N, C-alpha and C positions, 0 to 999 in steps of 0.2 A: 680471942675468947668467943666473939660473936660467930666466927666461922665454925668453930667447934660445935656450938649449939645448933646451928643450921644443919650441919652434917648429921648430928645425932638425931634431930627431928626428922630429917629426910629419911634416914635409915629406919627409924621407927615407923614412919608413914608407909614406906615400901613393904616393911614386914607385916603391917596390918593389912595391906592390900593383898599380899600373898596368902595370909591366913584366911581372909575372906574368900578368896578364889578357891582355896582348897577345901573349905567347909560348905560350899554351896551344894545343896542336894537337888537332884533332878527328880520331879515327881514321876511315879510309874504311870503306865498307860491305864491301868485298872487299879485304883487305890483300894477298892473294896470296903471302904468305910472303917470306922473305928473297931478295935478289937472287942471281943465279948466282955461285958461288964464295964465298959467305958461309960462314964457319966454323960457323954454327949451322943449317945446312940440315937439315931434317927428313928422316929416312930411315925409310920405312915398313917396310923389311926388318929393322930392328933393334927388339927389344922395348924398351919403356920401362923405365927404372930405377925403383926404389921411390920416389925423390924425385919423379921426373917423373909417376908415377902419382898420387902424393899431390897434386901441383899440378894435374893434370888433373881430379881429383875436385873440388878447390876451385873451379876455373874452371867446371866443368860445373854445379855447384850454382847459380852465378850466371847461367848461360845463355850466357855470353860465348863459351866454347869451341865449343858447339854451333853458334852463329851463324857463327863463324869457319871451322869445318870445312865447313859447308854451302857457304860462299863464294858 
């Protein structure tokens, strides 16, 4: 009985790994921002909040934000 449970759990685990590998999306080179009418549209006329500045600093350190903004 114990061997059956271990085999079923292993099968389920490997299935979940395969599912995760097949649903991974690769970001495009130029994401272009959210679609029109999206509630999270970036507004350049408003200053960033302290949390947004903190997140921007973290992303800039990794280089992701600079690449995204260059588009």
